C-alpha positions as CSV (number, residue, x, y, z in Angstrom):
1,M,-16.4,30.2,-7.5
2,P,-14.1,27.6,-6.1
3,L,-10.4,28.3,-6.4
4,I,-7.6,25.9,-7.1
5,K,-3.9,26.6,-6.6
6,I,-1.4,25.4,-9.3
7,D,2.2,26.5,-9.1
8,N,1.3,29.0,-6.4
9,K,-1.3,30.7,-8.6
10,D,-5.0,30.7,-7.8
11,Y,-7.5,29.9,-10.5
12,D,-11.2,30.3,-10.4
13,T,-12.6,27.0,-11.6
14,D,-15.7,28.7,-13.0
15,T,-13.6,30.6,-15.5
16,L,-11.5,27.7,-16.7
17,S,-12.0,26.4,-20.3
18,S,-13.9,23.2,-20.8
19,E,-10.6,21.5,-21.7
20,A,-9.0,22.8,-18.4
21,K,-12.0,21.6,-16.4
22,Q,-11.8,18.2,-18.1
23,Q,-8.1,17.9,-17.2
24,L,-8.8,19.0,-13.7
25,Q,-11.4,16.3,-13.4
26,M,-9.1,13.7,-14.7
27,L,-6.4,14.8,-12.3
28,S,-8.8,14.5,-9.4
29,I,-9.8,11.0,-10.5
30,T,-6.2,10.1,-10.8
31,E,-5.4,11.4,-7.3
32,S,-8.2,9.3,-5.9
33,E,-7.0,6.2,-7.7
34,I,-3.5,6.7,-6.4
35,K,-4.9,6.9,-2.8
36,R,-6.9,3.8,-3.4
37,L,-4.0,1.9,-4.8
38,Q,-1.7,3.1,-1.9
39,A,-4.3,1.7,0.6
40,Q,-4.4,-1.6,-1.3
41,L,-0.6,-1.7,-1.2
42,A,-0.6,-1.2,2.5
43,I,-3.1,-4.0,2.9
44,A,-0.9,-6.3,0.8
45,Q,2.2,-5.4,2.6
46,T,0.5,-6.1,6.0
47,A,-0.7,-9.4,4.7
48,R,2.8,-10.3,3.4
49,I,4.3,-9.6,6.9
50,S,1.6,-11.7,8.5
51,Y,2.2,-14.6,6.1
52,A,6.0,-14.4,6.6
53,N,5.5,-14.5,10.3
54,A,3.2,-17.5,10.0
55,L,5.7,-19.3,7.8
56,K,8.5,-18.7,10.3
57,A,6.3,-20.1,13.0
58,A,5.5,-23.2,10.9
59,L,9.0,-24.0,10.0
60,P,11.1,-26.4,12.0
61,V,14.2,-25.0,13.8
62,I,17.3,-26.3,12.0
63,G,20.7,-26.0,13.5
64,G,19.6,-24.1,16.5
65,S,18.8,-20.9,14.7
66,D,15.4,-19.5,14.2
67,T,16.4,-16.6,12.0
68,I,14.9,-16.5,8.5
69,K,15.6,-13.8,6.0
70,L,13.0,-13.3,3.4
């Protein structure tokens, strides 16, 4: 009898209706997808920083300033 807490109330998952169990399963899947997407976003943001730094290094220095704002 696993318990879940929603709005500070404990619910026994074994006693939930089939509709509530389905919604709980979809919520769990959605939470997993959000975590996966957040990890993908972190990877993309890290790559963006790396590409921006590589671009800065590849550009010629003009006017004595090496500051680039992206």
